[in-house]
C-alpha positions in Angstrom: -110.9 105.6 103.7 -109.8 103.3 106.5 -110.7 100.2 104.6 -108.5 101.3 101.6 -105.7 102.1 103.9 -105.9 98.7 105.6 -106.1 97.0 102.2 -103.0 98.9 101.1 -101.1 97.8 104.2 -102.1 94.2 103.7 -101.0 94.3 100.0 -97.7 95.9 100.9 -97.0 93.3 103.7 -97.9 90.5 101.3 -95.6 91.9 98.5 -92.7 92.3 101.0 -93.2 88.7 102.3 -93.3 87.2 98.8 -90.2 89.1 97.7 -88.5 87.9 100.9 -89.3 84.3 100.2 -88.1 84.6 96.6 -84.9 86.3 97.6 -84.3 83.6 100.3 -84.9 80.8 97.8 -82.6 82.3 95.1 -79.8 83.3 97.4 -79.8 80.5 99.9 -76.5 78.7 99.9 -76.6 75.0 98.8 -76.0 72.6 101.7 -74.2 69.3 101.1 -75.8 66.2 102.5 -74.0 64.9 105.6 -72.7 61.4 105.9 -75.6 59.0 106.5 -79.0 58.5 104.9 -80.0 60.9 102.2 -83.5 62.0 102.9 -84.7 63.8 99.8 -85.3 60.5 97.9 -88.4 58.3 98.0 -88.2 55.7 100.7 -87.7 52.8 98.3 -84.7 54.6 96.7 -82.8 55.8 99.7 -79.1 55.3 99.6 -76.3 55.7 102.1 -73.8 58.5 101.4 -70.5 57.3 102.8 -66.9 58.4 103.2 -64.6 55.5 102.6 -60.9 55.7 103.4 -58.4 53.6 101.5 -54.8 52.9 102.5 -52.5 53.7 99.5 -48.8 54.1 99.1 -49.3 57.8 99.4 -51.3 57.6 102.7 -55.0 57.6 103.2 -57.3 58.4 100.3 -60.9 59.3 101.0 -63.7 58.8 98.5 -67.4 59.5 98.8 -69.6 56.6 97.8 -73.3 55.9 97.5 -74.2 52.6 99.0 -77.6 50.8 98.8 -80.0 50.7 101.6 -81.0 47.8 103.8 -78.0 47.4 106.1 -76.7 49.3 109.1 -74.3 52.1 108.1 -71.3 50.5 109.8 -71.8 47.3 107.8 -72.4 49.2 104.5 -69.2 51.2 105.1 -67.1 48.1 106.0 -68.4 46.1 103.0 -67.6 49.0 100.7 -64.1 49.4 102.3 -63.4 45.7 101.9 -64.9 45.0 98.5 -63.9 48.1 96.5 -60.8 50.0 95.6 -60.0 53.6 95.2 -61.2 55.0 91.8 -57.8 56.7 91.4 -56.3 53.4 90.5 -53.6 53.8 93.2 -52.7 50.5 94.7 -54.5 49.9 98.0 -53.3 47.7 100.8 -56.7 46.2 101.5 -56.1 42.4 101.5 -57.9 40.5 98.7 -60.5 38.0 99.8 -61.2 39.7 103.1 -64.8 39.6 104.1 -67.0 41.1 106.8 -68.5 38.3 108.9 -70.3 40.7 111.2 -70.3 44.0 113.1 -71.8 44.1 116.6 -72.3 47.2 118.8 -71.4 46.5 122.4 -73.0 48.1 125.4 -69.6 49.7 126.0 -69.9 51.8 122.9 -67.3 49.7 121.0 -68.1 48.3 117.6 -66.8 44.7 117.3 -65.8 44.1 113.7 -65.5 40.4 112.8 -63.5 39.8 109.7 -62.6 36.7 107.8 -59.1 35.2 108.1 -58.4 36.6 104.6 -58.0 40.0 106.2 -55.1 38.8 108.2 -53.7 35.9 106.1 -53.5 37.8 102.8 -51.8 40.8 104.3 -48.3 41.3 103.1 -47.3 44.6 104.5 -44.7 46.5 106.5 -45.5 48.4 109.7 -46.6 51.6 107.7 -48.9 49.6 105.4 -50.4 47.8 108.4 -50.9 51.1 110.2 -52.6 52.7 107.2 -54.9 49.7 106.7 -56.1 49.8 110.3 -56.3 53.6 110.2 -58.4 53.5 107.0 -60.8 50.9 108.6 -61.1 53.0 111.7 -61.7 56.3 109.9 -64.2 54.6 107.5 -66.3 53.3 110.4 -66.0 56.4 112.6 -66.9 58.8 109.7 -70.1 56.8 108.9 -71.6 55.8 112.2 -73.0 57.5 115.3 -72.7 56.4 118.9 -69.5 54.4 118.4 -66.6 55.2 120.8 -64.0 52.8 119.3 -63.6 49.7 117.2 -62.3 46.3 118.1 -61.2 44.0 115.3 -61.8 40.2 115.6 -60.7 37.6 113.1 -63.1 34.7 112.6 -64.8 35.7 115.9 -61.6 35.6 118.0 -59.3 38.2 119.4 -55.9 38.3 117.8 -52.7 39.9 119.2 -51.8 41.6 115.9 -52.7 41.7 112.3 -49.3 41.5 110.7 -46.9 41.6 113.6 -46.7 45.4 114.0 -49.7 46.9 115.7 -51.6 45.4 118.7 -55.2 44.3 118.2 -55.8 43.2 121.8 -57.1 46.7 122.4 -59.6 48.8 120.5 -58.1 50.5 117.4 -58.4 54.1 118.5 -55.4 53.6 120.8 -53.2 52.3 118.1 -54.2 54.4 115.1 -55.7 57.6 116.3 -53.4 58.5 119.2 -54.0 58.8 122.9 -57.7 58.5 123.8 -58.7 57.4 120.3 -60.5 60.0 118.1 
C-alpha cells in the first residue's frame, strides 16, 4: 500500500513538473537580443547586432544592422556608420569618402577615433548638420560598445580644433554633443 502511494506521489510530481515546463515554454515572452554579439548562432557565423545612428535633415535616425564578425564592435559600428546610408533614403550628412583609420581605447576610458581627412574636408554643413553628424557618431559608438566613457575624434592621427568651424573637437565629444558630463 505504501509503495503504491509513493508511486502515485512521484507520478503526480512528475506530471506537475512537465506541465510547468510546457507552460513556461509556451508562455515565456520572447526576448530581443541586446546590442553586441548574437550568441545563438554557430561560432563561424556570429554577427554583430548594431544600432547605427544617421544624421538626416529630420534629426537622428537609428537603424539596426547586422555586421560581420572579426573586428571589435566599435570598429564595426564606425565602419557601418561611415560606409552606409539610412535605408529610408533620407539624405544623410555623412561626408562621402570618409574612412576609419583606426579606433584606439585609451587607459582613460576614452575611445580615440582616427578618421581620414575626407571626414572633415568633404563636410559642407551648417552648425546643425555638424552637430547631428558628431552626435550620430557619438551615439553609434556609445550604443555598441562597453567600457567607453567618451570619444575623441582625430583626423589623420592629429587633434583638430573643429570639424567644420562650429563645434570644438579639442575635447571629447560627450561635452559638445551629449550635454554636461557627456552621456
